N, C-alpha and C positions, 0 to 999 in steps of 0.2 A: 664439614663432618656429614663424615660418608653413611648412605645406609645399606642395607645388605638385605636381601629376601633369603630368608631361613624356610622351608620346608619340610613340613613335619615334624619340625625340632631335631632337624637331623643333625649331629653329634661330631660327624666325618666331614662336614661339607668345610672345601677350602675357600676362604671368603676370600683371599687374592687373586681369586680367577673372576673374569670380565663379566661373568654370566649370573654372577652373583650380586651385583653391583645396580643398586637400584639410584641412585646419582649421590651428588655432592652439593651440598649447602653453603653458599658461598655471597656474605652480602644478604642483599635481597634475594637469590636469585638460587632456583632450583635447577642446577644443570644435568639431566636424564643421562640414568645409565643404561646397558641393554637390557636389564631387567625389569626396568619401568615397564617399557611397552608391554611386556607378559604379563606383567600385575596389571596394568589396564585393561587387557583381553580377558584376564578372569575375571574382573570385577564386573565386566558387561557381561561375557556370555558363559562361564561358568561360578556364580558368586557360590556356589556349595561347596566347592573346593577353599574358601577363604578360612575355613574353621581350623586349617592344618596348617597357615601360613601366619608367622610370625616376621618382624621386621626388627634386625638388629644395628645402632650405631657403633661408630668405630671407638667408641668409649665401651662397647657390650650393652648397653642399657637396651632392653628390649620394649616393643610396640606391638599393638594390635594392627592391622590394616588400618582397621579407622582412627587411631590414635594418629597414624602415621599420617593420612591424606589428611586427618583434621590440622595439620603441624606444618603441612607445605601448604596449605591451599591458600593461603594469603602472600608466597612468595612468586615469581613470573619465573612457569615452569619452561625452561629450554631444549630441545632434543638437539642433538650435536648434526 
């Protein structure tokens, strides 16, 4: 399953672009994408911006940042 970052509920975002890809879950591994590093920095350096951020999966389900992080916390996170 793939996950994408959605900032300020932007309905015009083109989620096929790599910059929105948080990563992909496969078996017990989360393969981090380009946007995952940006989300990590936001969590640490600018948590006040997280209110305007949501996470979408490739099936159209929406998660809060906290729900997403809870969902992947038991997975091995790998960067390329």
